[in-house]
C-alpha positions in Angstrom: 44.2 28.4 -107.0 43.5 26.0 -110.1 46.3 24.8 -112.6 47.6 26.9 -115.6 45.3 26.6 -118.5 42.2 25.6 -116.6 39.9 29.1 -117.6 40.6 31.4 -114.8 41.6 34.1 -116.8 38.7 33.7 -119.1 36.0 33.4 -116.3 37.4 36.7 -115.0 37.4 38.2 -118.6 33.3 37.2 -118.9 32.5 38.7 -115.7 33.9 41.8 -116.9 32.1 41.9 -120.0 29.0 41.2 -117.9 29.5 43.5 -115.0 31.4 46.2 -116.6 31.5 48.5 -113.7 32.2 45.4 -111.3 30.2 44.5 -108.8 29.1 46.6 -105.8 30.6 46.1 -102.4 26.8 44.7 -101.6 26.8 42.2 -104.1 30.1 41.1 -103.3 29.2 40.4 -99.8 26.2 38.8 -100.9 27.9 36.2 -103.2 30.8 35.7 -101.3 29.8 32.6 -99.1 28.5 31.0 -102.3 31.8 31.4 -104.2 33.5 30.3 -100.9 31.2 27.5 -100.6 31.7 26.2 -103.9 35.0 26.1 -103.7 35.3 24.1 -100.7 33.0 21.6 -102.2 35.1 21.5 -105.3 38.5 20.7 -103.2 36.8 18.1 -101.5 35.7 16.2 -104.7 39.0 16.4 -106.1 40.3 14.9 -102.7 37.9 12.4 -102.8 38.6 11.4 -106.1 41.7 11.2 -105.7 41.3 8.8 -102.8 38.8 6.7 -104.9 41.1 6.3 -107.7 44.2 5.5 -104.6 46.5 8.4 -106.1 47.5 9.7 -102.7 51.0 9.2 -103.3 51.1 11.6 -106.3 50.6 14.3 -103.7 53.9 13.7 -102.1 
């Protein structure tokens, strides 16, 4: 889920600071579809960019 040094741990640290007690089960359920949709949209954008730049051979 992402390359090294891409900021994943930084985001998680910020989330813990902002939400010291974590998310409630209801909050997790409410946000899950949005986070999933963002992840899928981002993956599609990366795939589209790879195709647009004709870099498919780098994925093999």
